[in-house]
N, CA and C of each residue as an Amber inpcrd file, in Angstrom:
protein
   249
 -35.1910000 -25.5840000 -44.9140000 -35.1410000 -26.2030000 -43.7920000
 -36.0060000 -26.0910000 -42.5560000 -36.0780000 -27.1390000 -41.9730000
 -37.5570000 -26.7530000 -41.1490000 -37.0150000 -26.5940000 -39.5650000
 -38.5250000 -25.7780000 -39.0720000 -38.2910000 -25.9970000 -37.5200000
 -37.1060000 -25.9410000 -36.8430000 -37.0530000 -27.5500000 -36.6040000
 -36.0480000 -28.2630000 -36.0520000 -34.8650000 -27.8680000 -35.8240000
 -34.7230000 -28.0240000 -37.8090000 -32.8740000 -28.0860000 -37.7690000
 -32.5430000 -27.0400000 -37.7840000 -33.2700000 -25.2630000 -37.9740000
 -33.2750000 -24.4270000 -37.3090000 -32.7190000 -24.2510000 -36.1840000
 -33.7960000 -24.6790000 -35.3720000 -33.2820000 -24.5770000 -34.2280000
 -32.6410000 -25.0330000 -33.1100000 -31.6610000 -26.6550000 -34.0080000
 -30.9970000 -27.3240000 -33.5740000 -29.4420000 -26.8030000 -33.7250000
 -29.2010000 -25.7020000 -34.8970000 -27.9230000 -25.3690000 -35.5070000
 -27.9800000 -23.8640000 -34.2400000 -28.8820000 -23.3050000 -34.6540000
 -29.1860000 -22.2480000 -33.2200000 -28.6570000 -22.8480000 -32.0800000
 -28.8290000 -23.6240000 -31.7170000 -28.3550000 -24.2490000 -30.0500000
 -27.3390000 -24.4930000 -30.1780000 -27.0050000 -25.3750000 -31.2680000
 -25.2420000 -25.5720000 -31.6570000 -24.3310000 -25.0020000 -31.2860000
 -25.1260000 -23.2580000 -32.5410000 -24.3810000 -22.2950000 -32.1420000
 -24.0310000 -21.3750000 -30.8740000 -25.1970000 -21.5190000 -30.2570000
 -25.0440000 -21.0030000 -29.1640000 -24.2510000 -22.1350000 -27.9950000
 -24.1710000 -23.1510000 -27.9660000 -23.1310000 -24.1010000 -27.2570000
 -21.8410000 -23.3900000 -27.1950000 -21.4460000 -23.2280000 -28.6670000
 -19.8190000 -23.1870000 -29.4770000 -19.6680000 -22.0540000 -28.3280000
 -20.6070000 -21.1960000 -28.4370000 -20.5460000 -19.3170000 -28.2200000
 -20.4090000 -19.6590000 -26.5120000 -21.5950000 -20.2930000 -25.9100000
 -20.8910000 -20.2770000 -24.3920000 -19.6330000 -20.7920000 -23.9860000
 -19.0230000 -22.2320000 -24.4620000 -17.9940000 -22.6960000 -24.3340000
 -16.6560000 -21.5120000 -24.5120000 -16.2970000 -20.8470000 -25.4820000
 -15.6120000 -19.5150000 -26.0690000 -15.7250000 -18.9620000 -25.0520000
 -16.6690000 -18.3260000 -24.3620000 -16.9930000 -17.0730000 -23.3420000
 -16.7730000 -17.5830000 -22.1330000 -17.0030000 -19.2600000 -21.8020000
 -16.0950000 -19.7440000 -20.4500000 -14.4210000 -19.9270000 -20.8770000
 -14.5660000 -20.1980000 -21.5660000 -12.5590000 -20.2340000 -21.8360000
 -12.2320000 -19.0920000 -21.6030000 -12.4250000 -17.7160000 -22.3480000
 -11.9860000 -16.2540000 -21.9940000 -12.3600000 -15.7960000 -20.8290000
 -13.6530000 -16.2290000 -20.0510000 -13.7130000 -15.7160000 -18.5510000
 -12.4090000 -16.4970000 -17.4880000 -12.4180000 -17.9680000 -18.3220000
 -11.7200000 -18.4660000 -16.7890000 -10.2010000 -17.7870000 -17.0790000
  -9.6340000 -18.0550000 -18.3690000  -8.3440000 -17.1060000 -18.7250000
  -8.0800000 -15.6960000 -18.4560000  -9.3240000 -14.6560000 -18.5100000
  -9.1080000 -13.6530000 -17.6370000  -8.8710000 -13.7200000 -15.9760000
  -9.6860000 -15.0520000 -15.5200000  -9.3970000 -14.8150000 -13.9710000
  -8.1330000 -15.3440000 -13.6700000  -7.6320000 -16.0490000 -14.1590000
  -6.5980000 -16.5350000 -13.8180000  -5.2130000 -15.2320000 -14.4030000
  -5.8660000 -14.7240000 -15.3270000  -4.3180000 -13.9640000 -15.1270000
  -4.5640000 -12.4230000 -14.5170000  -5.8450000 -12.1340000 -13.6770000
  -6.0140000 -11.2870000 -12.5690000  -5.5050000 -11.8830000 -11.6280000
  -5.5950000 -13.0980000 -11.1020000  -4.9680000 -13.8960000  -9.9670000
  -3.3850000 -13.8840000 -10.1000000  -2.8680000 -13.7920000 -11.5030000
  -1.7000000 -13.9460000 -11.2970000  -0.9750000 -12.3390000 -11.0040000
  -1.4740000 -11.8010000 -11.7140000  -1.3700000 -10.3590000 -11.7560000
  -1.2480000  -9.6570000 -10.2710000  -2.3930000 -10.4270000  -9.5460000
  -2.2700000  -9.2460000  -7.8100000  -1.4170000 -10.9210000  -7.0340000
  -1.1460000 -11.7690000  -7.6320000   0.2820000 -12.4910000  -6.9700000
   1.6400000 -11.5490000  -7.2350000   1.8500000 -11.5260000  -8.2970000
   2.9820000 -10.9580000  -8.3190000   2.9090000  -9.2260000  -8.1690000
   2.0780000  -8.8050000  -8.1600000   1.9060000  -7.1880000  -8.0420000
   2.2420000  -7.6470000  -5.8710000   1.2310000  -8.0120000  -5.1380000
   2.1910000  -8.3020000  -4.0950000   3.2150000  -9.2160000  -3.4090000
   3.7120000  -9.7350000  -4.0920000   5.5740000  -9.8650000  -3.8700000
   5.8430000  -9.0520000  -4.0840000   5.6730000  -7.9850000  -5.5050000
   6.3140000  -6.8940000  -5.6090000   6.2290000  -5.7780000  -4.5570000
   5.1380000  -5.4940000  -4.1250000   4.9080000  -4.4960000  -2.7750000
   5.3070000  -5.4140000  -1.5520000   5.8880000  -6.9750000  -1.2890000
   6.0840000  -7.0900000  -0.2960000   7.8790000  -7.1600000  -0.2040000
   7.8400000  -6.8120000  -1.8240000   9.8320000  -6.9490000  -1.4470000
  10.0260000  -5.3390000  -1.3570000   9.3390000  -4.0880000  -2.0360000
   9.8220000  -3.1650000  -2.0450000   9.7200000  -2.4090000  -0.9630000
   8.2110000  -3.0290000   0.3460000   8.5500000  -2.9190000   1.6290000
   9.7300000  -3.1870000   2.6420000   9.8390000  -4.1500000   2.4180000
  11.1610000  -4.9930000   3.5110000  12.7760000  -3.8480000   2.3050000
  12.7130000  -3.5190000   1.4600000  14.0670000  -2.7720000   0.8830000
  13.7130000  -1.7160000   1.6780000  12.2220000  -0.7900000   1.2780000
  12.1740000   0.5820000   2.4720000  12.6130000   0.4400000   3.6390000
  12.2220000  -0.7340000   4.5540000  12.2820000  -0.5940000   5.9660000
  13.8370000  -1.0170000   5.7480000  14.5950000  -1.8740000   5.7960000
  16.0020000  -1.9130000   5.3720000  16.9960000  -0.3530000   5.8570000
  16.5590000   0.1410000   4.9120000  17.0690000   1.8110000   4.0710000
  16.9260000   2.5190000   5.4710000  15.4100000   2.5710000   6.2500000
  15.2420000   3.5060000   7.5250000  15.6510000   2.2520000   8.1900000
  15.9540000   1.1300000   8.5350000  16.5110000   0.9360000  10.1180000
  18.3280000   1.6340000   9.4430000  18.6190000   1.8320000   8.6220000
  20.0210000   1.7570000   8.0090000  20.7920000   3.4360000   8.2660000
  19.5680000   4.0820000   8.3820000  19.5370000   5.8240000   8.0180000
  19.9160000   5.9280000   9.9220000  18.4910000   5.5180000  10.3460000
  18.7640000   5.7260000  12.1760000  20.0600000   4.7350000  12.4330000
  20.5780000   3.7130000  12.3780000  21.9090000   3.7390000  12.4970000
  22.6330000   4.6730000  12.1530000  22.5760000   4.2960000  10.9710000
  23.8760000   6.2270000  10.4860000  23.6300000   6.7770000  11.3660000
  22.3080000   6.9920000  11.8280000  22.2540000   8.7420000  12.6380000
  22.9240000   8.8180000  13.8840000  22.9760000   7.4640000  14.0470000
  23.4500000   7.0430000  15.8500000  25.0770000   6.7010000  15.7290000
  25.8320000   7.1480000  14.4400000  27.0450000   6.6220000  14.1520000
  27.6110000   5.4760000  14.6880000  26.7960000   4.5710000  14.1930000
  27.3790000   2.9510000  14.2470000  28.2000000   2.8270000  13.3240000
  29.3880000   1.6460000  13.3780000  29.7850000   1.3790000  12.3170000
  29.2250000   0.9390000  11.2890000  29.7050000   1.2370000   9.7830000
  29.2630000   1.0450000   9.1660000  29.1180000  -0.3940000   8.4780000
  30.3620000  -1.0720000   8.6900000  30.4790000  -2.5170000   8.6010000
  29.1170000  -3.4020000   9.2780000  28.9200000  -2.9800000  10.6640000
  27.7120000  -3.2230000  11.4830000  26.5360000  -3.2420000  10.6530000
  26.2780000  -1.5520000  10.4600000  24.7700000  -1.3150000   9.4620000
  25.0620000  -2.5570000   8.2970000  26.0630000  -2.8010000   7.9840000
  25.7070000  -3.8380000   6.3580000  25.5050000  -4.8310000   7.3570000
  26.1470000  -5.3810000   8.2530000  25.5760000  -6.9970000   8.4610000
  24.0450000  -6.9760000   9.1480000  23.9970000  -5.5600000   9.8150000
  22.4620000  -5.7860000  10.3350000  21.0790000  -5.7410000   9.5470000
  21.0470000  -4.9370000   8.3500000  20.2970000  -4.5880000   7.2800000
  20.6910000  -5.5100000   5.9060000  21.7180000  -5.6820000   6.0010000
  22.3130000  -6.5030000   4.1710000  22.8560000  -5.7560000   3.8070000
  22.4540000  -4.8370000   3.8820000  22.9800000  -3.6010000   2.4490000
  25.0320000  -3.4790000   2.3160000  24.6570000  -3.4030000   1.1610000
  26.8180000  -2.8700000   1.1380000  26.7210000  -1.3450000   2.0580000
  28.1390000  -1.3040000   1.8130000  28.6890000  -0.4280000   2.5410000
  28.4420000   0.9700000   1.8280000  28.5970000   0.7070000   0.3720000
  28.4790000   1.7640000  -0.5500000  26.7310000   2.6180000  -0.5330000
  25.9050000   1.3110000  -0.5000000  24.2080000   1.5590000  -0.3610000
  24.2310000   2.6390000   1.0620000  25.0030000   2.4030000   2.2000000
  25.1360000   2.9590000   3.2320000  25.0400000   4.3790000   3.4550000
  26.2040000   4.4290000   2.6560000  27.1720000   5.7750000   2.4490000
  26.2870000   6.5530000   1.5850000  25.4720000   6.1530000   0.9690000
  24.4670000   6.8040000   0.0150000  23.1880000   7.5850000  -0.3250000
  22.9330000   6.9510000   1.7350000  21.5230000   6.8370000   2.1140000
  21.4990000   8.5960000   2.3650000
């Protein structure tokens, strides 16, 4: 083999390596972005649930009717009773 043919093989293998690395890096970034978005969505939902519970507890402490608390918070009467 000549030096030129060895160099060409090396450059070809280097190109394949770089292409594969770029594919993996891109997939990793997409996975991180998707995970972040899902985590953010879950956090917002969980915060909303906690806020509704807090409001329901306050309304319950003010002796408001359970039906009114349920309408205001979207919680079931059983959920409110168990607070």
